[in-house]
N, C-alpha and C positions, 0 to 999 in steps of 0.2 A: 421541483427544480429552483433554477438561481436565474437570474437578470443579469446580463453583462453590468459591468462596473459605470456606472452614470455619475455627472457634476452632482454636488451636493445642492440638493433643493431643499428647503422646507416643507413646501409644500407638495415637490414628489414625497419624498421622504413620510407625510402624515398620510397621503395618498395610499402607498405602499402598504403601510401600517394597517392602514384601513381595512385592507384586503386581506388580511393575515400573513402578508411577509414580515421576516423578522433580518432586522441591520446585524450582519455576520462579522465583517470586517470593512475597515477603511481604510483606504491609502492615500491622506494629502486630502482632495478633491474628489475622488473616485471612491462609492459603496459599493459592497457586495449587499446582496438581500437574498432568502431564501422562503419559500413557503414551509411552515411549518412539517407539513405532510411529506417533505420532502421527495414527492413523485411516488411513497411506496406503495400506494396502489398499481399502478402503471407496474412495480418493478416485479409482483408479485405475479403480472401475467406474463408468460413466455413461452414459446412452443421448442426453443433450442436451446443447446446444454454448449458453451465454449470450453475447450480443455486444455490447461494450460501448464506448460511446467517452468518453472522455477528454479534458475540455477545460480546460487552464489558464486561470484566470481574470485577467483586467486585465492582457490583453497584445494589442496589435495589430498584424500581423496575428495572427491565434489559434495557439496551440500546441497541437496536439492529435496524438491517437492512434486507433485502433479495433482492437480487439484481441478474440478470443474465447476464452472460457476452459472450463473443464468446470462443469456445472451441481453436482458434489461438491465444489467449493470453499468453503473458508472464508473469512472475510474477512480472516484473514491470509494464506492463501493468493493472494486478489484482489489485497491491497497488495503483495506481491513482485512479481506480474505488471506490475502500474499503474511501480512502480519501475522496472522492469527496461526498458519498453517506451516509458517516455518520457524514460528515461535518467540519472535521480535516482540516488543513489548509496547510500540509504539510512543516513543517517549519524543521522537523527533521529528523533524520536518522530512519531506518524502518528495522525488520527482520522478516520473515516467519522460521518458526521451523517445517518440514514435513517428515514423512518416506518415501526415494526412495525405489520404489516399487522393482528396480529391485537391490538392493544389501540390502534392510531389513534395513539398517543403517538411521539414522536421521542427514539431512542436513540444514545447513543454510544458508537462500538466501536472499540475500538485496543487500545493495549498501557494496562493497568492502573497509575495511576502518582497517587497521592496528594498529591504536589506540584501535580499540574495539574489534580484534580476538583476545581472552584469551584462550579458550578451541579447539574452531574449524577453519576452515577456510569457509569465508562466500562470497559463489558462486554468481557471477554479474546475477541480475533478470532478465535483461533484455536478457538475452542468454540462458534462460529455459521456457520452456512453460509448461504451468498447467495441459494440456492434458498430459503429461508423467509422472506425480506425480499423480493427484487427479483423481480417479476411484468409484466407489460406492463400491470397496472394501477395498480403502485407500480413505476417504472421510473427513477426519479431517487435520487441522495444528493449531497452533498456529502463532498467529502476532502480533509483537510486535513494540509500535510507542513511540517516543520521551524515549530514553533511561534513559533521567533524571527524567520527572515523570514517567515511565515507564505503559505507559498504553497500558494493555495486553488482547488481544481478542480472542475469538474462532472462526475459520472459518468453516465449515462443506456444503459440498456438497449434498445440498438436493435431485437432481433428475438433467440427463443430457435427454432433448428434443433436438427432429427437431427444425431446423430455420424455424423461418415461413417467407412467402414472404411478405417483406415491413414494418416487424417488427424492430422497433431501439431497437439496444443492442451495447453498455451495457444501464441497463433499472434497476431503483430501483422499487420493486415491490410490498415491503411493509415495514411497520419499524416505532420501537417507540419512544418516547422521547428522546429529546435534547442532544445533543454531547457537553461535559465537554466543557469549555473553556481551548484554547491553555496556557498551562502554571500557568496551578490554584495550581500545586501544586501534581498532583498524585490523586489516591482515597482518601486522608487522608485532602487532600487539599480543594480538592472539595467538601467533607463535609463541611469544614470550612469554606468554601466560601458560600454556600450554607444557613447555619447557619445564615450568616451575613446579606445576602437579604433581607432573609424570615421577619429579623423583622427590622422595619421602627425606632426601637428607639436605634439602634444601632450606635454609633456613628461613624462608618465605612462603616454604609449600603449606604452611597452616592456615596463616594469614590469610594468603590469596585464596585458598580454598572457601574459608568461611566468608569471605567478600563474593563469593561466587554461589553462596548457599549453602555450603557443607559438602556439596559434593559434584562432580562433575567428568561425567562420559563422553568425549567428543564422539563415538562409537554409535551412542545410543539415540535412537528413534523410534517411539512408539505410535503409531498411527491412529489406535485409539485413544490416547491424549490431544489430539487436535479438535479445538471445540472452537469456534466459530462465533462470533458477537455477531448481533444485529449491526449494520454500519449504519444506520440513520443514528442508533441509540449511542456510536462510538460517536458521530458528528456531532449530537447536542451536548456529547461530555467535551468535545474538544472546543467547542465554541460558545458556550452558553454564559 
């Protein structure tokens, strides 16, 4: 779990560190802390599963995935699951936009970064539970990845089901088409990329394919190739 940002105080910092909390990010006089277990014990205890459909905006035919995640997930955990299911590499910042049902106001949830906080404060995703926001009465959110290429996704809660014994979660249960390559320039850059690689007579075809890893099929998606990382391990990699 984390604590809200607080005015920096050496006494407070020392106290939190003595309790096992780790300093993860500082913005001026505000500091974010996180307990080293990340609430992992509590996340393993859940009774319900949330089923989401994630669709990448602006591409036709659509690129989409259907995933199931524990109700105990935070927005950080959901972010990691979306990255892994879609095929992104988590190289860039991300942002959720969703209505807070308790206030009726739209909130931005992600990684607080004062360089990008222009209109509203970005709330730390690892501190907020998806179950406190998503419901069948409030099923939709927007998810933005890579503020440069600006990949926008729609997230829609399809249903909430009881957890089945011995069933793995998170899990990807359906999907279509390949995720675009990282850093290809957004929707328009991706269209240019496809035009180049689909034309073997284009002088840039070979070089562009090599940049993309040697081959790329926009229609390819194999659910067996989806592997989910531990979100707490991803968090440690990102902030250590």
